[in-house]
N, C-alpha and C positions, 0 to 999 in steps of 0.2 A: 124435309124437303118434303112434299107430299106429291103422287101423281089422281090429278081428280079427273084426269081423261077415260077413256074407255079402251085406252091403245097403250101397249106397253113402253117404256119411255126409256132409252138408251144411251150411255155417254153421259152420265151425269158428271158434273163439275160446277162451280161458284167462284166468281168475280168479284171480290173486296177491296177496296181503294185502300182502305190502312191496313191492309194487310201485307207484306213486305214477301211470304212467302207464299207456295200455294197451298190453298185449302180443298183436308183431305175429307172425301166420305168415306161412309162406312159398305156405301152397296153403290156401284156403277148403275144398278137398269134398277127401275121402279115397274114393278105390274101395276095394271091399273087400281086405283085407291091403296097402294101400298108409300111407309114413307121408310125418313134413312135423315139422321145424323151426319151433318157438316161441321169439320171444327178447326181453325188457322191453327198455324203452327207456331206464331208466336204474340206477344199480347200488345196490347197498346197500349202507350204511355201520354196519359192527358198531357197538355200542355198549358202552357198560359194563356193563347189565345183560347183553347177551351174554359180556363176558367171565368177571361174577360167575357166567353161568351156564354159562359154558363149555363152548359151543355157540350154530350157529344153527339154529333151528327153521324149514321155511319149507315153506307146505301150496301148493298149485295145486290150482285145481279144471278143468275142460276139457270144456264143452259140442260136443252136436253135434246136428243131426237126421236121424237114419236115414230109407233113405226112406220115404215114405209114415205117419213116427211122430211123435211130440214130441221137446222135449227130453230127451238122454239123457245127465246128468250123469256123468263120471271124474274124482272125486281120487286124488294123488297129493303125497307129503310126501317133503323130503328134508333130512336134520341136516347141516349142518358145525362142525366142532370149532371151537375159538378157545385164541390163546396166553391161561398164566393171566396175572391180574390183577396187577398190579404196581404199589406205593406208593411214592414217590421226593419229599424235599422237599430246596432246595439253598438255602443261605443265603450272602447276601455281608453283610461288617460294616464300619464306615465309622467313626473318630473325631472329631467338631468340637471344635476347638478356641477357646470363646469368647474371644480374646486378637486384638487388632490386627496385632501380630506373626506369631500362626499358633503360637505356642509356649508352653508352659506352665507356669508357674512356680505355688508356692505359694499356692492361695487362690485359682486362676482354674479355672474351671467348664467341667468336658469332659461334652461329649455322645456319645451314639453316635442311629446311625439302622442298621435290616436292611433287605433285598430277598428276599423266599420265593416259593422260585418249588416247583410245582409239577413235578417232572418225573419222574411215574408216570402209570402207564394208568385210575387212578381216582380218587376225588374223598379228598379228606382234609378232614380235620374239627377245629375247636376246635385250630388254628396257634397258637404260641404260643413264644416268645423269653422267655430266661431265663441265667442264671449267677450267679455267686458274686461279689458283691461291686455285681454290675450294679445301678442303680436299676430301677426299676419299667419295664416296657416294651409299649408298647401297638399291636396292630396296625389296620389299614386294612378289614380283610377276616380274617377266619381259618377260611371253607372257601373250598378253591383244588382246580379242579378240574383234570384233565390240561394241565398247557399255561401255567393261570392263574401273576401274581404279586400279592405285595401288598409293601405299605411297612409295616416297623414302626421308632418311635424309644421312646426313654427319655421320662418323661412328668417325670423330673425328673434335675438335671446331678448329676454326681459332679466332686466339689471336691476339686482334688490337693495333695496335703501336703505339710511340709518330709522329712518322709518318702521319699516319691516322689522330692524331690530329693536325696535325698539317694543314694537308690538312682539315681537316673537314668532313674526312669521307673516308670512301672506299666502291668503286664499285664492284659488283662480276657480270657476265655473267655464266649464265648455258644453257648448250645445251642436251636435247634427242635425243636416236638416237634407229633405231631397224631395223628389216630385214624383210622384206617382204616378200610372195610370190614371187615364178619367173616370172618373166615380167610384176608386177608392183612395181613401184617407191613409195621411201619414203623422204618426202622433210622433213630436221633435224629443228626442233624448237628449238630457245634461246630465253629465257626469262632476263630479268636481274633488278639486286635492290641495292640499297646504303642502307650501311648500315653509320649513321652518330655515329662522334666519335667525344670529348670533352677535352679537357684537362686538367687534376686534377689543380686546386688552389694550388703553395703551401699554408703552412702554416704560416701568417704572425710572423713574427718573435717580440718577444715580447720586450714590450719598456722601459724604466728605470722606476723602483721601484719608486713614490715620497717618497719625503724629511717628518720623522714622523717630527710635530711643534711641536709646544712647546705642553708640558703638562697645561690644566686647571688649576689656583687657589683653592683653596677651595671660594668656596660660600659663600658670605659674610651672619654675619648671621642677624637675626633682630636687629633692631636698639631699643635705649632708647625709654622708653615709655612716654605718654605725663604729664609731672609733675604737682604738683597740680593745681589748679584754684587758682588765686591773689584773697585776699579776698578784698571786695569794704572798697572806704573809705567810712569813719562817715562824713559823709554834717555839715555845721553849726547847730549849733544850736542856736531856736529859742528864742527872747529878753525876756524872762517874762511883760506881761502886766500890769499896774498899778492895784493895792489892789483895789476893790471897797469898800466906805466909809460907813457910818452904815448908816439905811434906816432912812428918820425921823421916828420919833413916830407917828403918829394923836393927834388930840385936843381932849383932852374928851369934849363932847357933852354933853345934860342932860342926868337926872340918869334914864337912863333906868327900866325900870322893869327888873329885872334877866329872862330872857325868857329860854328855854329848853341846855341845855348842846349841843353843834355839837357832831353831829357824828365822830368816831375816823376816821380820813383817813384812808384806807386800805394800808396796809404795800405791799411793793413789798415782791414776793414771795421769799425765799430763793431759793439761786441758788444750782439745784440736786444733781450737782454735788460735793458741799463741797468747804470747802478751797482748793486751790491745793496744791498737795501732792509735795514733795519733790521732785517725778519722773518727773511733766511736767516743760516738758523741758520752755511756758510761765513764770513757777514761777520765775527760774533762770535769765526770760530778764531782762535786767535792764534797767531802765527806762531814757532817758533823765532827764538831771537836769531843775528843774525850774518846772516838772508837779505836781509834787503833790504840792505845791505850788497853783496851778492854781485851782485846784482840791478842795482842802482848800477853796477857796474863792470866786470859784459856789456854795459850798454846803454852805455857811455866807448868800449866797444871796438868793436863794433858801428859809430858811428859812424865814429871811425876810418877803419875801414876801408874804409865806403862812399867818405867822403871819398877816400883815396887810388885808389879803383876810378874814380871818377868824373876823378880825374885825368890818370892813366893813358889815360883811354879818347880826353880832349881830344887830349892832346897826338899819341897816336898820327896822330887825325885830320889833325891841323895835319901832322904830318909824309908824309901820304900828299897831299895836296894840294900841297906843295914839289914834290913829284919828278912831279905830274902838271907843273907849271907848268912845271920843266925841262925834261921832254919836249918840251913843244911850242914853249919858244922856238928860233926860227931861229938864232938868233945865240947859242948857246951848242951 
């Protein structure tokens, strides 16, 4: 703001319709020929109308009180050009198979969903999605401002066919359209999706049932147990040996003096078990023939040997005593 007059200007302020807040000036008083700057506290956002108009028109009105006078307003205007308006839409498309395995087969329902976004700088109206072979499509919103999105989906399913399975799948193309503002062009956008479709394997025919085999017979029972062990054959009996003859009696020597009688030989201790009982299996064991005769002969031989030994002992004692008598007799 500049004061071109010859008087000082007081109480400066600026009226700006595009600014919501007060415009602040660096100086409130201007001397003749002096200037000052004023700035709005908030920025102005260009609108779609400005784009369609091609420019932003801004008008301001300066106010001041010259010395000794009332308010003297001074208007000002500025026009700022804008970019050219543009309308654009983006489309995303997806197929949803109504099957637990997520694979389409003949007779399976296939649904389609879309997302439409306005990527231009102006509003697009009458937004719609359609395509050859697609069921009807409905959208949540049909007017999209710049940056806004909406969801569209088919109102009925597509049913996969056997021809689709034979071809391995079926393709669909969807195009989004809309109505832009007057004088603004809008290019349609098309997206494609292919839905794989596989044939259902036919159930195999059941084969012939196998013929029943022969029934198993009864299991063989346990065989006969082992027979009694054979008794050992008796060996040949030993031949009896010759019977011992009578022992020769010793010749009587000189008559010795009768000496002391020999002490009796110790007898063998009696068998503590006593005579074999009738229950003893050894008592019933038969002895081979000839064993009794051999035992009798052996006993007689032992008795004869024992009697000869006693006689020799007695003879020796008598001889020793006779010699002792001769040695003690002084007449000999």
